[in-house]
Backbone bond lengths (Angstrom), bond angles and torsions (degrees), N, CA, C in turn:
res aa  C-N    CA-C-N  psi(-1)  N-CA   C-N-CA  omega(-1)  CA-C   N-CA-C  phi
1 M - - - 1.458 - - 1.538 111.05 -
2 Y 1.338 114.73 -42.82 1.463 119.76 -179.52 1.523 111.10 -58.60
3 Q 1.341 116.83 -47.03 1.455 120.38 -177.82 1.530 111.58 -64.24
4 F 1.334 116.31 -35.81 1.461 120.36 179.04 1.525 110.50 -65.33
5 V 1.327 116.45 -47.30 1.470 121.21 179.03 1.527 110.24 -65.40
6 K 1.331 115.82 -40.67 1.468 120.57 -179.86 1.524 110.82 -60.12
7 R 1.334 116.66 -41.37 1.465 120.19 179.76 1.525 110.60 -64.92
8 G 1.337 116.86 -38.32 1.457 120.12 177.56 1.518 111.52 -64.11
9 I 1.335 116.32 -42.40 1.467 121.16 178.29 1.525 109.93 -64.95
10 D 1.330 116.62 -40.17 1.467 120.64 177.69 1.527 111.11 -58.34
11 S 1.324 116.41 -47.29 1.467 120.86 -177.56 1.520 111.38 -63.75
12 I 1.331 116.07 -46.47 1.467 120.10 180.00 1.527 110.00 -65.71
13 G 1.332 116.36 -44.23 1.454 121.01 -179.06 1.515 112.51 -62.94
14 A 1.339 116.58 -38.63 1.467 120.49 179.97 1.524 111.12 -66.21
15 V 1.323 116.47 -43.53 1.467 120.55 178.70 1.526 110.40 -63.20
16 L 1.342 116.08 -46.00 1.460 119.96 179.20 1.533 111.24 -62.96
17 G 1.339 116.21 -39.51 1.454 120.31 179.60 1.515 112.02 -64.03
18 L 1.322 116.50 -43.43 1.457 120.59 179.43 1.529 111.10 -63.83
19 I 1.350 116.03 -38.84 1.471 120.22 179.91 1.526 110.68 -72.81
20 L 1.331 116.50 -44.23 1.463 121.93 -175.64 1.522 112.69 -58.68
21 F 1.331 115.52 -40.52 1.466 119.73 -176.53 1.527 113.22 -99.29
22 A 1.344 116.26 8.93 1.470 120.66 -174.35 1.525 112.72 -57.03
23 L 1.333 117.41 -38.05 1.461 120.38 -177.00 1.528 112.26 -66.47
24 S 1.339 116.77 -23.65 1.470 119.71 -178.28 1.525 112.55 -82.74
25 Y 1.322 118.01 -21.79 1.459 120.89 -174.01 1.535 113.86 -58.97
26 P 1.347 119.12 -46.39 1.477 118.25 -179.69 1.531 112.98 -61.18
27 F 1.337 116.67 -37.07 1.463 120.11 -179.28 1.533 111.04 -69.55
28 V 1.344 116.14 -42.15 1.458 120.26 177.90 1.523 110.01 -64.71
29 A 1.318 116.13 -44.42 1.464 120.93 -179.98 1.530 111.01 -61.13
30 F 1.333 116.26 -43.43 1.475 119.79 -179.92 1.525 110.41 -63.84
31 A 1.340 117.62 -43.95 1.466 121.37 -178.20 1.526 111.11 -61.84
32 I 1.332 116.93 -43.85 1.462 121.15 -179.80 1.526 110.86 -64.84
33 K 1.329 115.39 -46.49 1.467 120.35 -177.57 1.528 110.94 -67.74
34 H 1.326 116.48 -37.71 1.465 120.82 -176.59 1.526 111.66 -69.13
35 E 1.337 116.99 -31.09 1.468 119.36 -175.51 1.522 112.43 -66.88
36 D 1.328 117.75 -46.95 1.468 118.09 -176.72 1.524 114.21 -141.79
37 G 1.321 116.84 3.70 1.461 119.87 176.59 1.512 115.05 77.53
38 G 1.340 118.01 2.14 1.455 121.53 -178.69 1.517 113.20 -79.62
39 P 1.318 116.69 -179.99 1.466 120.89 -179.26 1.525 112.28 -62.91
40 I 1.314 115.85 152.46 1.464 121.92 -177.81 1.525 110.66 -83.00
41 L 1.311 116.17 -41.60 1.464 121.67 -179.23 1.517 110.86 -108.57
42 V 1.318 115.95 152.60 1.461 121.75 170.86 1.518 108.35 -126.21
43 Q 1.319 115.76 154.73 1.452 121.48 175.01 1.527 107.34 -117.10
44 L 1.308 115.90 118.63 1.457 122.04 -175.90 1.523 110.12 -108.35
45 S 1.318 116.73 132.80 1.462 121.21 -179.93 1.526 109.91 -72.37
46 R 1.320 115.91 123.95 1.454 122.30 178.69 1.529 109.05 -139.58
47 I 1.319 116.56 158.48 1.462 121.73 178.90 1.529 109.47 -100.09
48 S 1.315 116.24 127.61 1.460 122.39 176.04 1.517 108.17 -149.78
49 N 1.322 116.63 135.74 1.467 120.93 -178.38 1.523 112.08 58.82
50 G 1.327 116.40 28.95 1.458 120.34 176.43 1.512 115.32 79.57
51 K 1.330 117.33 9.74 1.461 119.30 179.99 1.524 109.73 -139.47
52 T 1.320 115.76 163.60 1.454 120.90 179.83 1.522 109.96 -83.21
53 I 1.319 116.09 128.44 1.458 121.65 176.34 1.525 108.16 -120.48
54 Q 1.304 116.20 166.80 1.460 122.07 175.34 1.521 108.08 -105.46
55 L 1.314 116.19 109.29 1.456 122.35 -176.97 1.531 109.34 -87.31
56 Y 1.319 116.00 126.68 1.457 120.77 -178.02 1.532 111.07 -84.57
57 K 1.327 115.32 138.12 1.461 121.83 174.16 1.521 109.53 -148.36
58 F 1.342 115.17 152.44 1.458 117.69 167.46 1.523 106.92 -69.04
59 R 1.321 117.05 135.36 1.465 120.39 -177.15 1.522 110.85 -66.42
60 S 1.326 116.02 125.21 1.465 121.36 179.59 1.525 111.85 -117.70
61 M 1.333 117.00 -0.78 1.457 121.47 179.71 1.525 110.85 -120.04
62 V 1.308 115.82 165.81 1.461 120.54 178.24 1.523 109.58 -64.93
63 V 1.310 115.78 157.64 1.460 120.77 176.35 1.528 108.65 -62.59
64 G 1.322 116.48 133.34 1.457 120.77 -179.51 1.517 113.91 82.11
65 A 1.337 117.19 19.97 1.464 121.22 -177.60 1.521 112.69 -58.61
66 A 1.322 117.23 -36.10 1.465 120.41 -178.76 1.525 111.52 -62.24
67 H 1.321 116.64 -35.80 1.466 120.61 -179.06 1.531 111.56 -74.98
68 L 1.328 116.52 -24.87 1.462 120.69 179.50 1.524 111.85 -79.37
69 K 1.314 116.88 -15.75 1.458 121.16 -177.06 1.524 111.61 -58.64
70 A 1.332 117.26 -40.19 1.464 121.11 -178.27 1.527 111.79 -59.86
71 K 1.336 116.87 -32.86 1.461 120.82 -179.06 1.524 112.54 -77.52
72 L 1.339 115.50 -12.71 1.460 119.87 -176.63 1.529 112.97 -110.36
73 L 1.309 117.06 2.87 1.467 120.35 -176.42 1.524 112.76 -58.17
74 H 1.328 117.00 -31.32 1.465 119.85 -179.10 1.525 112.38 -68.45
75 R 1.336 116.92 -13.40 1.462 121.31 179.83 1.526 112.31 -100.46
76 N 1.325 116.60 2.65 1.463 120.36 -178.02 1.529 110.95 -58.58
77 E 1.334 116.41 127.19 1.458 121.79 -178.08 1.530 112.19 -91.81
78 R 1.330 116.43 -4.26 1.455 120.05 179.77 1.527 109.74 -99.53
79 N 1.326 116.27 125.91 1.472 120.16 177.42 1.525 111.29 -128.78
80 D 1.341 115.82 19.03 1.460 120.70 -176.54 1.523 112.26 -110.81
81 G 1.323 117.02 11.10 1.459 119.37 -178.22 1.518 110.06 170.61
82 P 1.338 117.46 -162.02 1.462 121.02 -174.87 1.523 114.33 -85.79
83 F 1.336 117.89 3.28 1.451 120.07 -175.68 1.526 112.19 -74.47
84 F 1.333 114.64 155.37 1.460 121.22 178.19 1.521 108.08 -124.90
85 K 1.331 116.22 123.48 1.452 120.68 178.93 1.518 109.80 -153.83
86 I 1.335 115.69 131.48 1.459 120.32 173.97 1.527 108.40 -134.26
87 K 1.325 115.02 145.59 1.455 120.05 179.42 1.522 109.18 -70.15
88 N 1.324 115.76 139.34 1.465 121.30 -179.07 1.524 111.46 53.71
89 D 1.306 115.09 51.80 1.461 121.52 179.56 1.534 109.44 -53.37
90 P 1.339 118.13 118.40 1.469 121.18 -176.76 1.526 113.42 -66.56
91 R 1.319 117.70 -12.73 1.457 120.68 179.80 1.523 112.83 -78.59
92 I 1.336 116.58 -18.30 1.461 120.75 -178.47 1.526 109.97 -78.40
93 T 1.308 116.75 129.64 1.459 121.68 -179.35 1.532 110.59 -78.03
94 R 1.329 115.76 170.08 1.467 120.10 177.56 1.526 110.60 -62.49
95 V 1.316 116.04 -45.64 1.470 120.11 177.19 1.524 109.44 -64.12
96 G 1.319 115.38 -38.54 1.452 120.37 -179.29 1.521 113.11 -58.90
97 R 1.322 116.66 -38.92 1.461 120.12 179.93 1.523 110.94 -63.56
98 V 1.323 115.89 -37.46 1.466 120.23 -179.84 1.522 110.98 -70.20
99 I 1.315 117.31 -49.62 1.464 118.97 -176.00 1.529 111.83 -70.80
100 R 1.325 117.30 -26.35 1.461 119.93 174.29 1.527 110.75 -71.29
101 R 1.318 115.29 -39.62 1.462 119.53 -177.88 1.526 110.96 -58.85
102 F 1.343 115.88 -38.68 1.458 120.89 -179.38 1.532 112.33 -100.42
103 R 1.339 115.92 8.00 1.470 122.58 178.97 1.524 113.17 60.62
104 I 1.319 116.44 23.73 1.456 120.70 178.01 1.523 110.81 -67.82
105 D 1.340 116.44 -28.37 1.468 120.16 -178.43 1.520 112.48 -61.31
106 E 1.335 117.35 -21.03 1.452 121.28 -176.15 1.536 113.79 -89.59
107 L 1.330 117.99 -8.16 1.463 120.80 -175.74 1.534 114.13 -57.16
108 P 1.350 119.60 -37.60 1.469 118.31 178.72 1.530 114.04 -60.98
109 Q 1.319 117.52 -13.27 1.457 119.88 178.59 1.526 112.52 -66.08
110 F 1.331 117.16 -14.01 1.470 119.55 173.56 1.529 109.60 -58.71
111 I 1.336 116.88 -29.37 1.469 121.07 177.08 1.526 109.69 -65.07
112 N 1.347 116.62 -43.47 1.465 120.65 177.63 1.524 111.27 -62.22
113 V 1.344 116.16 -37.94 1.471 120.33 178.45 1.522 109.62 -65.04
114 L 1.319 116.49 -45.75 1.456 121.16 -179.17 1.527 111.16 -61.43
115 K 1.323 116.71 -34.72 1.471 121.30 178.87 1.529 112.25 -76.93
116 G 1.341 116.71 -9.23 1.454 120.20 179.74 1.507 114.42 83.40
117 E 1.344 117.06 10.97 1.465 120.95 -178.63 1.522 111.81 -79.05
118 I 1.333 116.42 -34.06 1.460 121.79 175.52 1.521 107.83 -136.24
119 S 1.336 116.70 172.23 1.460 121.98 176.87 1.523 109.73 -109.60
120 L 1.306 116.35 170.39 1.459 119.45 172.30 1.523 109.12 -63.09
121 V 1.345 116.22 -40.40 1.468 122.00 -179.14 1.523 109.37 -124.92
122 G 1.317 116.32 133.76 1.464 120.65 178.40 1.520 109.92 176.63
123 P 1.305 117.60 -177.68 1.469 120.94 176.01 1.526 110.41 -59.85
124 R 1.315 116.39 156.35 1.455 120.70 -179.40 1.534 110.75 -69.89
125 P 1.336 118.15 131.95 1.471 120.28 178.80 1.529 111.44 -74.42
126 H 1.328 116.22 131.31 1.453 121.32 -178.65 1.522 111.24 -119.04
127 E 1.329 114.68 162.14 1.449 121.11 177.51 1.534 109.79 -69.36
128 P 1.340 117.15 152.81 1.470 119.65 178.48 1.525 112.66 -53.54
129 G 1.327 117.46 -40.96 1.466 120.71 179.87 1.507 113.32 -65.38
130 E 1.338 116.89 -29.99 1.458 120.82 177.67 1.520 111.36 -75.69
131 V 1.321 115.75 -38.67 1.467 120.50 -179.60 1.528 110.91 -62.43
132 Q 1.312 117.03 -32.68 1.465 120.76 179.48 1.517 112.18 -62.24
133 H 1.338 117.09 -20.36 1.457 121.34 -178.84 1.527 112.96 -95.69
134 Y 1.332 117.99 6.47 1.459 119.60 177.23 1.528 109.29 -62.98
135 P 1.337 118.32 130.46 1.473 119.91 172.53 1.531 110.02 -60.96
136 K 1.309 116.88 157.64 1.463 122.15 -174.34 1.523 112.67 -54.90
137 E 1.344 116.79 -36.86 1.466 119.39 -176.85 1.530 113.33 -71.19
138 F 1.342 116.43 -9.68 1.463 119.50 179.73 1.529 112.47 -114.78
139 K 1.313 117.41 14.71 1.457 120.62 -177.24 1.530 112.18 -62.21
140 A 1.334 117.87 -25.35 1.465 120.82 -179.75 1.521 111.47 -62.02
141 L 1.321 116.39 -25.44 1.458 119.73 179.96 1.525 111.69 -65.08
142 S 1.318 117.19 -27.42 1.461 120.72 -177.43 1.527 112.11 -72.72
143 T 1.330 117.43 -15.57 1.466 121.01 179.57 1.521 112.09 -108.36
144 A 1.319 117.60 0.46 1.463 121.64 -179.04 1.523 110.59 -86.39
145 K 1.335 115.49 153.22 1.464 119.71 174.09 1.519 108.32 -77.11
146 T 1.319 115.88 123.66 1.460 120.83 -177.10 1.529 110.55 -80.82
147 G 1.348 116.22 178.68 1.450 119.10 -175.90 1.518 113.88 -139.07
148 M 1.336 115.28 160.05 1.463 120.64 173.96 1.519 110.08 -61.50
149 T 1.323 115.63 -36.47 1.450 121.93 175.84 1.513 107.69 -137.66
150 G 1.320 116.22 169.77 1.454 119.18 -177.74 1.513 111.41 -174.91
151 L 1.313 115.81 -174.74 1.455 120.97 -176.28 1.528 111.62 -63.47
152 S 1.322 117.24 -39.90 1.468 118.87 179.22 1.522 111.39 -73.76
153 Q 1.359 117.07 -36.07 1.458 119.95 -178.91 1.526 112.43 -63.40
154 V 1.339 117.72 -34.94 1.469 120.35 -178.10 1.518 112.15 -90.34
155 N 1.322 116.64 4.42 1.463 120.42 179.10 1.526 112.29 -123.66
156 G 1.329 115.24 30.17 1.461 118.25 174.89 1.507 115.43 124.33
157 A 1.337 116.63 -17.62 1.468 121.35 177.23 1.532 112.16 48.20
158 S 1.332 117.00 -125.48 1.461 120.77 -171.80 1.530 114.00 -70.60
159 S 1.341 117.28 -7.94 1.466 119.25 177.73 1.525 112.42 -84.53
160 L 1.327 116.47 -8.59 1.463 120.46 -178.95 1.525 111.15 -76.53
161 P 1.334 117.37 147.33 1.469 119.49 170.23 1.527 108.89 -58.76
162 F 1.312 116.16 146.42 1.458 122.11 -176.21 1.524 111.92 -51.56
163 A 1.330 117.66 -50.08 1.458 121.23 -176.60 1.526 111.39 -65.23
164 H 1.337 117.35 -38.02 1.462 120.21 -178.65 1.523 111.31 -67.86
165 E 1.336 115.80 -38.44 1.463 119.35 176.93 1.519 110.63 -60.63
166 L 1.322 116.32 -44.79 1.459 120.32 179.29 1.525 111.42 -64.83
167 E 1.317 116.74 -37.33 1.467 120.84 178.14 1.525 111.09 -62.54
168 L 1.324 116.73 -43.31 1.461 120.25 178.91 1.520 111.19 -63.09
169 D 1.321 116.55 -44.23 1.464 119.72 179.75 1.521 111.43 -66.79
170 Q 1.329 117.62 -35.54 1.459 120.87 176.71 1.526 110.05 -67.26
171 N 1.326 116.67 -39.42 1.464 120.78 177.02 1.523 111.12 -61.97
172 Y 1.323 115.85 -37.16 1.464 119.63 177.24 1.528 110.40 -61.82
173 L 1.330 116.21 -46.86 1.471 119.40 179.96 1.520 111.54 -61.27
174 N 1.325 116.22 -36.70 1.469 120.16 -178.50 1.526 112.63 -73.10
175 C 1.335 116.77 -26.15 1.468 120.45 -172.83 1.524 113.44 -121.91
176 Q 1.316 117.73 13.40 1.462 119.29 -171.94 1.528 112.35 -61.91
177 S 1.319 113.59 140.52 1.463 122.35 -179.96 1.520 107.44 -160.32
178 L 1.309 117.08 165.17 1.454 120.65 178.31 1.525 110.76 -63.85
179 W 1.335 116.81 -34.86 1.459 120.88 179.05 1.528 110.75 -65.84
180 L 1.324 116.57 -42.66 1.462 120.38 178.11 1.519 109.98 -65.38
181 D 1.330 117.21 -41.35 1.466 120.41 177.72 1.522 110.93 -59.14
182 L 1.330 115.98 -42.87 1.463 120.35 -179.36 1.526 111.15 -63.13
183 K 1.326 116.44 -43.21 1.468 119.89 179.72 1.527 111.13 -63.13
184 I 1.332 116.81 -39.13 1.467 120.79 179.50 1.521 110.19 -67.50
185 L 1.334 117.50 -40.60 1.466 120.91 179.02 1.525 111.24 -63.93
186 I 1.324 116.34 -41.98 1.467 120.46 178.83 1.522 110.38 -63.82
187 K 1.329 116.50 -43.45 1.461 119.98 179.47 1.522 110.92 -65.83
188 T 1.325 117.16 -35.26 1.468 121.01 177.91 1.516 111.28 -62.77
189 I 1.335 116.32 -44.55 1.462 121.27 178.84 1.523 110.26 -62.18
190 W 1.338 116.27 -41.04 1.464 120.45 179.12 1.534 110.70 -62.64
191 I 1.323 117.13 -43.34 1.463 121.33 179.51 1.524 110.64 -62.90
192 M 1.333 116.51 -42.42 1.463 120.86 -179.99 1.520 111.21 -61.26
193 L 1.343 116.40 -36.86 1.459 120.95 -175.92 1.517 113.65 -85.88
194 A 1.351 116.05 -31.93 1.463 118.21 -169.24 1.505 116.06 -121.42
195 D 1.321 119.02 -21.30 1.450 120.10 -174.12 1.518 110.10 -128.57
196 H 1.317 116.65 86.85 1.454 120.64 -175.70 1.522 113.47 -83.26
197 N 1.300 116.44 1.87 1.473 120.53 176.65 1.512 111.44 -99.64
198 A 1.320 117.56 1.03 1.454 120.95 -173.59 1.498 113.82 -93.94
199 A 1.333 117.97 -4.33 1.464 120.40 -176.67 1.516 111.40 -67.95
């Protein structure tokens, strides 16, 4: 019953989200295109429901950012897992820094929600290469439907230690309910409005 209701909320929420932010899309698209002439949207490979999906985002990095990653591996500040993060990543564009700060880059993911590939709330979607490094006790996360936001996203997101992030997402799967989803959604909205350093 929970999953059925959750899917209905996802569909309604995705439609409302796409409509609510519709007026901002042309301005974001123009800013991205005007900066370097590259594509407005990117499709990023992520694992959800046990399969690889293409997650939509407004492009916040330079064209070819994935290929530049290999040249920056020596600057990776994460040594607790497969994640890659560096302060002041040179691949992020000027527009990208703004839309990331306000999480505007994630708005196209409402399309993924509408398609049923992810939920509004769920475990954080990771790259296939990152999922391969999940410890055995967290393998269930690789078959779960991920979310635009979730327990780990509202508790530090990419700043969390790898194991702690997985623990939070596993706790969500063990305790998921409509009430928990609502609390996570409310906290997500608060972070978007008031805490731009929490992304």
